[in-house]
N, C-alpha and C positions, 0 to 999 in steps of 0.2 A: 797857552798861549797860549815858539815859538814859540814867538811868539813868535811854523808853521810853518806857521807856525804857518824855483827850486833847483835847477841844475844843468853840459854842452856836448857836443858831438864827440869830443874826446878830451882827455885831461890836458893835452898839449894845446888844444884850441883855447882852453881857459887862460893859458898863460899869455896868449897873444891878443885875445879878444878884449872888448871892453869889460869892465868889472863883472857884469852879470847879464843874463838874459832877462827878458821882460817877466819871466816866471820865477825869478830868483827869490828865494826866501832865506835860506841859510848861508848863502855865499860860498858854497862848496864846489861850484862848477855844475856841469850838466852833461848827462849822457844822451841828450837829444830825445829821440823817440823811445829809447830804452827806459827812460825815467818818467814817461807820461803817466804811468800808473801811480807813481809817487806824488807827482804834482796834483793829480786828481784826488788822491787819498787825503792829502793835507788840506786841500780846498774843502772837501767834505767835512773834515774834522772842524775846520774853522766855522763853516756854516752851522754845524751842529752845536758847537759851543755857544755861538751867538743865539741860537734858538733857545737854549737853556736860560740865558740872560733875559731874552725877550719874554719867555713864559713867566719867569719870576717877576719881572718888572710889571708886566700887565696884570698879573695876579695881585701884586702888592697894591696897585692903584685901582683895582676893581674893573679893569678892562677885560679880564678873562676869569671866568668862574673856575673855582678849584675842581679838579677831576682826577680820577685815578690815573688816566693816561698822561696828563701833564706832570703829575708827580712822578710817575714811572720814568718819563723822559729825563726829568731833572735828576732823579736819584740813581738811575741805572744807565741810561743811554749816554748822557753828557759826560760822566766822569771818566770814561775810558778814551775820550778823544785826546786829552793831553798826553797820556801814555803813547798814543799814536805819533804825536809830534816827536817825542823822545826817541821812539823806535826809528822814525825816518831820519832824524838827526844822526843817530848812531850809524845807520846804514850809509848815509852820504859821507860821513866822517871817515869810515873805513874804506869806502869805495874810491874816494878822491884825495885822501890825505895820507901822508906818511910822517909819523912823529916818533920814530924809534931812537933818535939821538937827542941829546940835550939841545943842540942847535935848532933842529927842526921842531922840537917840542916848544921851545921858546918863541920861534918865529910864528908858529901856528897860534900860540896863545896871544901873542901881540895882535895878530889879525883878528882873532875872535873878540878881543877886548874892544875893538872898533865895531865889528859886526854886531855884537850883542850889546856892547856898552852904550852905543849911541841911542838906539831905541829905548833901552832900559832907563837911561837918565831922562831922555826927552819925555817919555810917557809917564814916568814917575811924577815929574813936575806937572804934566797936563792933568793927570788923575787927581793929584792933590788940589790943584787949582779948581777943577770941576767940583770936587767935594766941598771946597770952601764956598763956591757959588751956590750949590744946591742944598747945602746943609748935610752933606754926607760925611763919613768918617773914614780915615783921619783927614782933617783939614790941612791946608798948607801953612806950615810954620817952619822955621829953621830946624826946630827939634824933630818934627815929623819927617822933614825932608832927609835929614841925616839918618834917622832910624830906618826910613824906607830904602835908602840907598845902601846901607851897610848892615842892617840887622834883619828887619822883616819887610820884604818887598810888598808893594801893593799889587792887587789883581789888575791886569793880567800879566805883569812883567816879571813875576817871580820865576817864570820859565827861563828867562835869560840869565838870571842870577844863578839858578841851579845848573844850567848848561855850562857856564864858565867854570864852575867848580868841577863838573864832570870832565871837561877838557883838561883841567889842571891835573887831575889824578888818573887820567886814563889815556895812555899812549895807544896808538893803533896796534892791533895784534898782527903778528907775523906768521902764526902757525895755528893749527887746530888745537894744539895743546895750550897755547896762549889763550885762545878763545874759550876753551873749557874752563881754564883757571879764572878768567874774568867773569864768566857766567856764574861759577860757584861763589866767588866773592860777592858779586852783586845780589845773588839769591840769598845768601846768608844775611846780608844787610837788610834786604826786604823782609825776610822772615823775622828778624830781630825787632825791627820797628813795628811790624804788625802785631807781634806778640806783646811788646811793651805797651802799645796803644790799646790792646784788646783786654788785657788782664786788669781787673779792678784795682789790684794792689800796685800796679805800675803805671796805670793810665795817666794819673795826675803828673807823675814825674816825667813821662814821655811827652806830654803836652807842653811842658815848659822847657824842653830841649831847644837849642838854637835852631832857627829855621833852616840854616845851611845844612845842618846835620840831618834833620828829619826829611827834608825835601830830597836830598841826594839819596838817602837810604831808601826812600819810597820809589824813586824814579830811575836810579842807576841801572836797574835790571832791564828796563825797556831799551835804553840806549845800548847796553851790552848785547841784548838780543839782536838789535839791528846790525851791530858790528859783526856778530857771528854769522848772521844770514848773508851779509855782504861777502865775508871771507869764504863761506861755504858755497857761495853762488846758489843759494837754496830757494829761489823764487820760481813759481809760487810755492809757499811752504807746503800747502796741501794741493795736490795735483788732481784736477778733475772737478768740473762744476758740481757734480752730485755731492762730493765730499764737502765742498765749500758751503753749499746751501744746507747740507745736513748739520754742519757746525754752526751755521747761522741760526738754524731752527733750535739747536741745543742751547745756544746763548740766549735766545728769546725766551725759551721755556724756563731755563734756569733763572733768568733775571725776573721773570714774572712770579715764579714760585718764591724767590728770595724777597721780592717786594711785598707780595701779599702776606707772607708769613712774618714780616717785620724783622727780617734778619739783616737788614742793611747795616754794615759796619766795616771795619778795616779788613777783616778776614774775607768777608764776602766780596768786597770790592776788589781785593787782590786777585781772587779767582775769576770774577767776571771781567776784570780788566785784561787779564791774561788771555782768556778765551776771546774777548772782543778784539784785541790786537791781532791775534792769530787769524781770526775770521776775516777782518777787514783787509789786512795786508794780502791774504790769499785771494780774497774776492777781487780786489782791484788789480792785483798782478795777473789774475786770470782774465778778467773782463777786458782789460786794456793791454793785453799781451801783444807784442809786436808793434806797440806805439799807436794803436788805434785811438782816435780822439773824436770828440763831438763838439758842436758849437757851444753848448752850455759850459762845459769844463774849459774849453778853449778861452772863454771869456773870464770865468770866475777865477781860474788859477792865476790871473794877473793881479788879483786883489786879495789873495789869501790872508796875508799878514795885515793888510789895511782893515779888512772886516774884523778880524780877530782883535786888533788893538783899539780900534775906534768905537766899536758898537756899544760897549758898556757906557762910555762917557756920553755918547750921543743920546742914548735912551734916557739917561739921568737928566740931561739938559732938556730933552723933549717934554718929559712929565713935569719938570720944574717950570718950564715956560707955560705949559697948559694951566698949571695951578695959578701962576701969576696972572694969566689972562682970564681967570675965573671959570675955566672949564673943568668939570668933574668927569673924569674918565668913566666912572661907574654909571653916569647918566646917559652917556652915549658910547657904550663899550665897543660897538662895531666900528664906529668912526675912529675912536681913539686907538683901537687895536690895529686898524689899517694904517693909521699914521705911524704907529710904533714900528710896524713891519717895514715901511718905507725908510724910516729913520735908521733902523737896525742894519739893513742891507744896502739901501740905496745911497745914504749919506756918505758912508766910508768910500764908496766908489767915486762919488763926485769930488770929495775932498782929496782923494789920492790923485785923481785926474788933474785937479788944480795944482797940487803940490809938484806934480811932475812937470808942470809948465811954468813954475815960479823959481827959476834958477835951480839951486841944488837943495831946496827945502825938502824934497822927497827923501833926502838922506835919513831923516828921522824914522822912516818906515823901512826902507830898503837901502841900507848903507852900501851894500855890495855893488849897486848900480853906479855909485859915485866915487868909490875908492879906487886906488891903483890896483892893477891885476894882482892875483895871488902870487906870492913868491914861488919861483919854480922849484926851490929846494924842498917845499912841503907838498908838492903835487905828486901823487902816485902816477908814475909813468904808464903803467898798464893797469887800469881799473879792474878790480876783482869783481 
């Protein structure tokens, strides 16, 4: 995704207020202005992920010429946006939840099955139907539906699948020692999967491991990092704009060198993703410290998950309809590209607006807005 892929003035307010605010993504509550930085960070990650799909789709249909910049965006900038979602999810989970007993763990998992499961099932079906209509893969059949729901999820909803497993195996931490143990375990899982995928002798074996295992191994560390930061109250991680921008410059330089040298792979992505998450979380926590907000993010944060979930399907449908109508994107690349831009970002906003006014159909994107309030038993009474 998230799929973002967000949170209220106090945890107790969450228990009495409607299911979620208009900015809700993960259904974990909201700290009001104290979480503005996180809303904006997730919105930016969603926009960036969509830009990668937009570039790839336009390039594939001849509406955008291939360039080093577009390849760098797709190969380096886009990949660490999903780890940002996992980091934010871990941060919110630790900040607003407590799952230290079997009862609270089970109650939280039941709620997450609804929050994550509803969009997961709905968009799995929508993606498969879109693929059937446009000639994409995999198409909608009973077999591919079962496989996509239980074995190998389709893009972009694998995020929900992975998050549910992370919730199932990760109770909230209660001490710094707990947090350190979680970080060590998640880091070992990350190193193991990176090594297995990187070494020629084990790469083939690792590529055939179950999706559930590889995805959790690759992304558990980001969620654990978010939980640790929430426990330590460590935001911004880097203090001082100079340090933040210096880290940003380091990431840009490292990504360009990696890209130009052809070193893109599991190991380089792990390093770049880590630096990228550290940079962006520190940047947004610094720039929007104190709850400062602007009109752009005030609008976009209401559609974070809608843009992330809908944009790929809408782009596929757009280029399919162009082909049916006899238009060749490469013949009028400027016009086709402009249309793709509108479809990528504008159509999800319009559709989400329509769903919000059609009974409870918006539940497929933002379940927390329509479900009962979070059980008080799993709400952390004093957010860390």
